[in-house]
N, C-alpha and C positions, 0 to 999 in steps of 0.2 A: 445438413451436411454431415458426412460420415466421420465419426470420431477417429482420431489417429491412434494407432496401436504401436506401442514401443516395446520391442523385444529385448531380453537380456540385460535389464537394469534393475535397480532396487525398486523402482516404481511398479514393476511387474509383480514381484512378490508382495509388495505392500498392498497393491489393489486386490490381490487374491486373498490376503489376510483380512481385508476389510469386507469381503464378500460373505454371503450366507453359508459358504462352505468352510469357514475358518476352523470350526471344530473338527471337520474331516482332516484338513491339512495339519492340524496339531495332534491328531490321534497317533497312537503308537505304530499302527500298521503303515500309516503314510510317512511318518518321519523316518522309518527304516530306510526309505529310498535315498536319503541323503548320503548313505554309505554304500550305495550301489553305483558304480561308475557307468556313465552313459555309453561309452565306447569300449568298455571292458579292458581287454589286454592292450588295446591301442592307447587308451588313456595311460595305462601303466608305462608304456614306452615314451609317450609324449611327455609325461611328467618327469621321467628320468633325464630327458634331453634338456628340458627348460629349468629343472631344479625348482619348479614351483607347481602348484596344483593348477588344473585347468579350470578351476572356479565353478562355472555353471555346467560342467560336464558330469552330471549325475542324473539318475532317474527322477529325483525330487524336482529339480529345476525344469527338466524336460516335461514332466507331467503338469507342472504349474504353467509352463509355456503353452501347451496344448489346451489346457483349461482356459487360459487367458484369451486364446483365439476364439474359443467357443463363447466366452463372455462377450467378446467383440461382435461376433456374428449374431448373437442372441438379441442385440439391441436394435438391429435394423431388418432382420429377416422376418417379415410379417407372416410368412407361411409356416412358421413353427408355432403350433398352438401353445397357449399359455401353460397347459397342463403337461407339455413335453419339455419345456425349457429347462426345468431343474434336472430332468433326466438326461438331456443332452449335455449339460454341464458336468453332471456326475460321471457319465460315461467317459468324457474327455479327461477328467481329473484322475480317474481310477484305472485307465486302460492298461497301465503298466505296473499295477500294484504288486504283482506276483513275481517280479524279475529275480533271477538267481544272482549270486555274486558274479561279478565280471559280465553281467548282462548276457549277451549272446555267445560269448567266447567259449564257454565250456557247457552250455545248456544241453547240447545234444548228448553229452555223456550222462547227465542225470536222466534224460529221456530214455536212453538205451538201457541204463541200469534199473531205473525205478519207474519208467513210464510217466515221468513228471516233467512238464514244460511250464513256461511262464503263463500261458493262456489258462491251463488247468489250475495252477496255483493262484492266479488272480481271482478266478471264479470261486475257489475254495475260501479264500480270505474274505471276499465280499459276502458270501453266503453263510459265513460262520456265526451262528446265532449267539455264541458266547463272547464274541469280540466287541470291543469298544465301538469299532466302526459300524457294525450292524445296528447297534442301539442308536447311534447318531443318525444314521440314514433313515431309520424308522421314525425318529423324532422329527425329521424333516418331511415326512409323508412321502418318502421315496422307497419303493420296494426294491430291496437288493437284487431279487430275482429278475426284475426288469432290466437292471443294469447288465447282468450277465447274458440275458437273452439278446440285448442290443450288441454286446461285445461279440457274441457268437454268430451274429448276422441272422438270427432266427426270426427276427421280426423286421418288417419294413416300416420305418418311422419317417416323419417329415425331415429329420436331421440325418438320416442314414447316409445320404450322399456325401456328407462332410467327413465320413470315415472310410470312403471308398475312392478308388480311382487314383489317377496320376497326381492330383493336387490335394489329397486329403490333409486334414489339419495335423495329423500325426507327422506326416512327411514334411509338411511346410515348416514346422518347428525344427524337425530333425535336421533337415538340410541346412537351414540357416544357422542352427546351433553348431553343426560341423564346420561351416565356414568361419564362425566365430572362434572356434577352438584352433582351427588351422591358420588363424590370422589372415584369412582371405576376405577381400571386400567384394560384395556382390554389386552387380550393376543397379539393382533396384532394391528398395527397402522391403522388409517383410510385409509392412503395412500396404505397400503398392501391390505386392504379389497376391495378398489375400483378396484385395478388391478386384484384381484382374481375374483371379480364379472364380470369382463370383460374376464375372462378366459385367462389371459395373461401369467400365470405361467404354469408349467406342472400340469397334472391332480391331482396328489397326493397333491401338495402344495396348489392348488386352493381349494381342499376339506378340508384340515386342517384349512385353514383360514376362509372359509365360514362356516364350522361347528362351529367354535368358535363364529362367528358373530351370527349365528342362535341361539346358546344358550344365547348369550348376549340379543338378541331380545326377547327371551322367558322370561328372567329375568325381563327386563324392562316392558314388557306388563303386566306380572302378578303382578308386584309390584306397578306399577303406573296407570294401567288402569282397569284390570279386578278384581283385588284383592288388598290386602294390603292397606297401608295408602293412596295411590293415589285414590282409589275408594271411601274411607271414605271422603276424603277432598272434592271431587267432589260432593258427595251426600249431605254433609253438606251445601255446597254453594247453591246447587239447592233447597234443602228444605227451606233454609232461605229466598231465593228470592221468592219462590213459596208462602210462607205465607204472603208476602207483594206484591203480583203480581199487585196490583192496582197502585204501584209506577212505574212499568216498563213502558217505552215508547219506541217506535220504534227507535227514534233518538239516544237512548243510545247505540245502536249497535256500533256507531262510537266513543264512549267514551273511554278514557284511563282507566286503572285499577283504578287509584286514583280517577278519576271522578266518576267511578261507585261506589267505596266505599263511596263517599260523599253522594250518594243517599241512600245507605244502610250502615249507619255508624257502626253498630254492627257486620257486616259481617266478617271483617278482624279478629277481636278479637275472634269471635266464631269459625272460622276455625282453628285458632292457638291453642286455648285452647282445643277444643273438639277433634281434631285429636290427640293431645297429650294424652288425656284421653283414647281414643280408642286404641291407639297403646300400651299403658301401661297396658291395661286390666281393667281400671277403668271406662269404659264407656260401656253401653249395646250395643250389635250389633244390629243396627236398619235397616240394609240393607235388603230389601225385596227380592232381587234377587242376585245371585252370579254367576259369570262366571269366568272360568279359561281356558286358552289355553295351550294345550300340543304342544310344538314345537319339532317335531320328525324328525329323519334322517333315510332314507333307505340306510343302509351301502352298500348294493349290487348294488345300482344304482350309477354308476360313472359318473363324469362330462366330457364326451367326446365331448359334444357340448352344446351350450347355452340352447337348448331345455330340456336338462337333469336336469336343475335346479329345475323345478317344480316336476320332478320325485323323486329327492333325498330329497327335503325338503317339509314337509307338516305339516299342523296344524289340531288339533281337538279342538273344543270348548266344555267344560264340563259346563253344566248349572244346577244350583240348584234353587229351589224356596222355600221360607220360608213356612213352613207348620207344620203339627203335628210332623213329624219326621226329618224335614230338610234334607231329603235324596236326593241323586243325582236324578235330574229329567231326564236327558238324555244326550247323547253325540251327538253333531252336527258336522259332518265332515265339515272341511273348508279347504280342500286340495288346491283348487284353490284360489289364493289371490283376494280380492276385487279390484275394479278399483282404489279406493283411500283408503289407509290404514286409519283406524279410528283415530290413535293416532296423526299423524303428518301432 
């Protein structure tokens, strides 16, 4: 009988700390993620509204969440060779190691100025021979370069499917984490959705559960990424830093959120107050571009095999551009998922 997986509680972190990767989780490079918010500028605004922290909304807990799903899958997927199991778990745990302060919110400015993004930084940190992490991985008989090759999709391994597609383990944790942060209750548990994504139930039950998750994913993407207050929060943060771009330094990519706010002291308050104005209708809509994704389901395409997932679930991106009429610019089909989902 498949073991039950419990997300977002103390047991999750405790189980990870009792695993062979405890030393990795306790190393300096990984502990840094405790101070990198999961949703960036969005977390800043949400925290200002509730007057309390969002708890598990940081890259540390998200990384442990993805790792815990990998641990869960490793126990029953007999198609993963024993010599790849530790690599699978390492890739899951370290996939977000190199995130900048405020996660995705201001990352593009670092890339524009210095050619640096969290994918490159993750690879640099993992392959840094002088780091504590590198020594720990080698002591576990894990080649750091094997991790970065897997992250870059340059090798096809038995577990590669778990990092690709509509229901990859990064997205599974990310969407459920967002629902938790927003105090929304999903129709099905993460445990059930993981099982359904592996097609372990009968076809009808798999479809009911995955259809529900697909709608959840659409809700989160359009509220927090392409539209809604999430997009406003990110653009406010980007515009604020862009106006003071002379203050930005390459080494700040490794700053915590609070260290970054100390360089841009007005940024935190500006996000909190201006997003509130925008969402209450008292702030002019300043966004130059609008994007919205339709998350659709082909009801006649049933899940008889793993290959049917991309046939049943597909996306369309609707793009607007500010102009004389603010009309719809066009529809961009995005049926095939990108190699790495934008959000998480």
